[in-house]
N, C-alpha and C positions, 0 to 999 in steps of 0.2 A: 460524338461531341468529346473533345479533351476536357477531364478534372479543371477545376480551377486551383490553382497553387499559391501556396500560401508561403511566406516564409519567415521563422524567426529568426531574429538578431540578437545573435550570440554575446558574452561580453567584448571578445576582440572585435564585435561586427563583422563576423562572417554567417550568411547566414542558412539557416538549418531546416531544411525544408520537413513539415511533419505532417504524414502523411496515416488518415483513420484506416480502420479493419475493411471498409467498403471499397479503399481505394480512391477515395478523394482524399485533396490535401484538407484540414483545418487547420482553424486559429488557434495559437498559443494558449488562450482563454480557452477554446471547447476543449483542447486535450486536458489543459489543467482537470476542468471540471471530468472528465469522460473518467482520467488516472481518479480523483478522488471517489468519484460513484464506483469504479471496481477495487477501489481499497474498501470502500466502505462491504460491498458486495463479499469480500475475501474476510473480511474481520467478520459477518455475520455467520458464514459457512464456518469458520475457525471456532467462534465462540460457541454454538451449536456442537460441531462433531467432536470437542474435546476440551472445549473451555480455556485454561491457562496453562495446561498441561499435554505436550505434546505425545505423552506414553510411549513412546519409543518409534514414534511412525514417523517415517522420514519426511514425508510430504507434510504432514501438521506443522514437524519442525522448520522447516522450509519457508512456511507460511508465515510461522512467527516470528521466525527472523526478519522475514520481508514486515511485515507489521511495525516493526521494532524500529526498522530501520527509518521506518516514515512516522514514529513518533505517536503511533497508537497503542504501543503497551513498551514497558520496561522490560529487559531479559533479567531474571533472579538467577538462574541455573542455565548453563548450555554445555551439554555434552555428549556432544554428537548427534544422535537420533533423539535426547530425551531435551528438551527445551522448557522451559518454566518461566510465565512472566504475566506479569503485574499488569492490569488495561490500567489505560489513563483516559482520565473522561477529556473528553473534550470540551465540557462545558466549563468545569474548573479542574483547579490544577491539583484537588486530592485524586484519587484513585478507585478504581471502581474495584469491588471483590476486598479490599487489603483490611477491612477493621474498621480502617478509621475515618 
């Protein structure tokens, strides 16, 4: 059986297919929800493993940069493998762990 194919229309109206990890085509809303779920998981792992400082571990530094790119934290210091962030709460514009 052929998997169902869904397409996302981009700004210039070209179709953009999205495929899930299982080989099935998924809707844009499902892909966005899955992406948020992965970001939640990454944030949980990073906060448990290193908090707000990558401590010179490149994998943590990359993860913190990815989370900052998606608005989960704000980079305070970025020097190669050393990244320090300030966490941003999803519930309010105040930050977590900043003392404010």
